[in-house]
C-alpha positions as MATLAB code, in Angstrom:
seq = 'QVQLVESGGGLVQPGGSLRLSCAASGTIFSIYAMGWYRQAPGKARELVATITSSGRTNYEDSVKGRFTISRDNAKNTVYLQMNSLKSEDTAVYYCNAAHRMYAYWGQGTQVTVSS';
ca = [
      18.387   -1.020   -8.212;
      14.519   -1.807   -5.966;
      12.622   -4.849   -5.309;
       9.174   -4.947   -3.500;
       7.116   -7.489   -3.261;
       3.718   -6.926   -1.654;
       2.068  -10.140   -0.143;
      -1.162  -10.918    2.023;
      -4.609   -9.468   -0.151;
      -7.483  -11.585   -1.840;
     -10.687  -12.092   -1.045;
     -12.494  -10.296    1.601;
     -16.527   -9.466    3.105;
     -17.862   -5.949    3.455;
     -16.560   -5.039    6.570;
     -13.832   -6.753    6.988;
     -10.064   -6.210    6.832;
      -6.864   -7.364    5.258;
      -3.041   -6.426    5.774;
      -1.202   -5.789    3.425;
       2.861   -5.773    3.519;
       5.426   -4.734    0.848;
       9.312   -5.696    1.355;
      11.635   -3.937   -0.071;
      15.086   -4.988   -0.480;
      18.468   -3.541   -2.061;
      18.809   -0.311   -0.983;
      18.510    1.427    2.777;
      14.864    1.356    2.907;
      14.656    4.319    6.069;
      15.067    7.276    3.893;
      12.555    6.797    1.023;
       8.049    8.073    1.036;
       6.932    4.652    0.488;
       2.669    5.039   -0.222;
       0.233    2.822   -1.939;
      -1.637    2.556   -4.782;
      -4.200    0.801   -6.432;
      -5.203    0.446   -9.814;
      -9.610   -1.134  -10.304;
     -10.077   -2.772  -13.246;
     -10.650    0.349  -16.498;
      -9.554    3.152  -13.623;
      -6.570    4.831  -13.628;
      -4.176    4.704  -10.359;
      -4.621    6.006   -7.934;
      -3.212    7.073   -4.470;
      -4.865    4.851   -1.106;
      -1.569    6.878    1.426;
       2.096    7.466    2.078;
       4.486    7.279    4.951;
       7.202    9.695    4.308;
      10.066    8.638    6.084;
      10.375   11.226    8.735;
       6.848    8.892    9.480;
       4.658   11.868    8.193;
       1.445   10.252    6.771;
      -0.977   10.643    4.197;
      -4.648    9.331    3.461;
      -6.960    8.986    0.146;
     -10.246   11.207    1.356;
     -12.321    7.911    0.706;
     -10.722    6.424    3.024;
      -9.373    8.492    5.892;
     -10.574    6.588    9.129;
     -10.254    3.363    6.981;
      -7.005    2.517    6.467;
      -3.703    2.940    8.785;
      -0.171    3.305    6.671;
       3.045    1.965    8.443;
       6.596    1.215    8.168;
       8.569   -0.569    9.761;
      12.188    0.534    9.523;
      13.849   -2.483   10.603;
      12.361   -5.219    9.056;
      12.696   -2.918    5.746;
       8.264   -3.530    5.307;
       6.381   -1.316    4.952;
       2.594   -1.789    6.360;
      -1.125   -1.224    4.735;
      -3.879   -2.118    7.476;
      -7.685   -1.608    6.472;
     -10.480   -2.220    7.901;
     -14.897   -1.404    7.359;
     -13.550   -3.086    3.815;
     -15.773   -1.279    1.333;
     -16.888   -3.267   -2.558;
     -15.578   -0.191   -4.189;
     -12.308   -0.890   -2.502;
     -11.264   -3.772   -4.698;
      -8.565   -3.338   -7.231;
      -4.936   -4.367   -7.670;
      -2.684   -2.905   -4.492;
       0.896   -1.644   -5.850;
       3.523   -0.292   -2.897;
       6.152    2.959   -3.901;
       9.283    3.332   -2.700;
      10.627    7.049   -4.209;
      13.321    8.924   -3.242;
      14.256   12.431   -5.051;
      13.677   11.384   -9.183;
      14.178    7.474   -8.618;
      11.366    5.430   -8.251;
      10.160    1.999   -7.550;
       6.868   -0.777   -8.105;
       6.153   -3.895   -6.972;
       4.193   -6.479   -8.820;
       0.760   -6.192   -6.591;
      -1.767   -8.438   -5.469;
      -5.167   -8.228   -5.689;
      -7.347   -6.772   -2.610;
     -11.321   -8.327   -3.310;
     -14.119   -6.794   -1.012;
     -17.499   -9.412   -2.078;
     -19.747  -10.968   -0.319;
];
């Protein structure tokens, strides 16, 4: 069983930055593709960014150039650095781990961008 625990969310002003962390336990972290998703009120959950076990990254168009996903396999942790935040980035952010037919989710962390 894989456990994922997100942290780092909070309230930030437009143009500000946050770094989300997702710590994994109970598995061989390095073999998993990791991802960040978000869900705003009244909207479906959407992909934000992914990183493969080999370090290849992919981003949703609206966050390209502003967000950076990275992983530290020694710490079993994936990060999402979010810069130039906008009000439309407000959502609950979820960490995801996927390997073959298995997928796991964290409990989510709230990010609110507001002045």
